[in-house]
N, C-alpha and C positions, 0 to 999 in steps of 0.2 A: 949372650945372656938374655933371658926372656924378661919381659916386663911383668909387673905384678899380676895383671889380669891373666896372662898366659900361664904363669906359674900356678896361680889359683886353679885354673882350668885343668892343668896337669895333676894337681893334687886331687881335684874332684874325680878325675878319671881313675887314679889309683884307688881312691876310696870306693868308687863304683864297682871296680873289678873285685875287690875283696868282699864287699857287702853282697854282691850278687852270687858269688861262688856257693854252690850247694842249694840255691833257691830255685824257684820256678822261673825266675827271670834270667837265669844263667845262660841258657842256650842262645837266646836272642841277643843279649849283650855280648856274649863271647863271639858270635858271628860278626856283629857290627864292629867290635874293637879290632878283630883280626883283619877285616876288610879295610878299616881305616888305616891300620899300619901297613897293609899290603899295597895300598895306593895303586891297585890295578895289576900287581904282580902276583900271580896265583901261587908261585912257589913261596914267596915271602909270606903270603896270607896263610898257607899251610903251616909254615914254621911258627907263626904267631899263634895259630890254633893249638899247636903242640905246647908252646910255652904257657898259654892260658890253661890248658888241661893239667899241666904239671903244677901250676900254682893252685888250681882248685883242689887237686889231689893232696897237696901239702896242707892246705887249709883244712880239708876234710879229715885228714888222719891225725892232725895234732890234737892232743888232749891236755887237760889241766892247765897249769901255768904256761906250758909251752905254746898253747893255742894263741894266747895273746901276743907272745913274741913273734910267732909266725905271721899273725895278722899284721902286726906293725912292719915287719920286714917285707912282706909282700906288697903292702900298700906303698911303702917307700920305693920299692923296686919298680913297680908299675908307674909311679909318678916320675921316677927318673927316666924310664924308657920313653914315656910320653914327652918329657922335656927334651930329651936327646933327639927325638924324632922332629919336634917342632924346630929346634935349633938347627937341624940339618937342612932345612928348607929355606929358599930365598923368601924375601919379604911378602911377595904376592901369594906364593904357595902356602906360607905360614898362616897368612890371614885366612885363606880358604880352608886349610886344614883345621884351624882353630874353630871356625864356624861349623864345619862338619862335625867335629868332636863335641862341641856345645850342643848341637842339634841331636846327636845320637844319645848323649847323656840325658838330655831333656826328654826325649822320646821314651827311653827306658825307665826313667823316673816317673813319668806321667802315665804310661800305659803298661808298665810292668805289673805283674801279679804280685800280690802281697802274701805273706805266709806268717804263721805264728806256730809256736809249739803247742803241745797238747793242753787243752783248756784255755788257750790264749785267743785273743781276737786281734786281727790286723785289718785295717781298713784303708783303702785308697780312695780318699774323698771325704765327704761329710757324713756324719751319722746324726740323725735327729730322733730322739726318743721323747715322747711326752705322754702325759696322762691327763684326762679331764673328766669331769662329772664324778669325782670320787673314786676313779679307778686307779690302779697301780700299773706301772710299767717297769719292766726289768729286761736286761739283755745278758743272758748267760752269766748270771751273777754267782753261780755256785750254789751253796745251800742258802736259799732264800725262804724265810718263813713269813707268811702274811697272816695277820690277825688284827683284831680290834685293838687300838691303842688303849692304854689305861685311862680311866676317867679322871679328870682333873680333881685334885683334892681341894679342900676349902681354901688353902692358901693360894691356889692357882686361879681361883675365881670361878 
């Protein structure tokens, strides 16, 4: 049985796999996760790549209400696979493997590309927008109309 920190790490791994499928970050995360599971065994790594590709395909082809069910099922399945892997290791290997998994998840979360649908904005990091000296600032706000504001009435001063 895994402690809470390792169970949470496994849950984060399952979530990362599901969230990355079909995005620009998929290939990098896919390779890293397969290598993590392979632990130096090329045949095992290839098998994991196939499993990851099957999961991504299932996530990609699901539509409507089924898509959410597939997402939940895949997330739980990858969490369970990670938990099983960690449980199969001795204490020292488990500690090392959990640190490796934490590092790869952090790397892909920090350096992964972000994406958004049509008309959407996605940002990895901070965005600062400001206007000064009476100017206006906007960032892809859709239909924006700029004009003079109405003059205050007598009740507004």
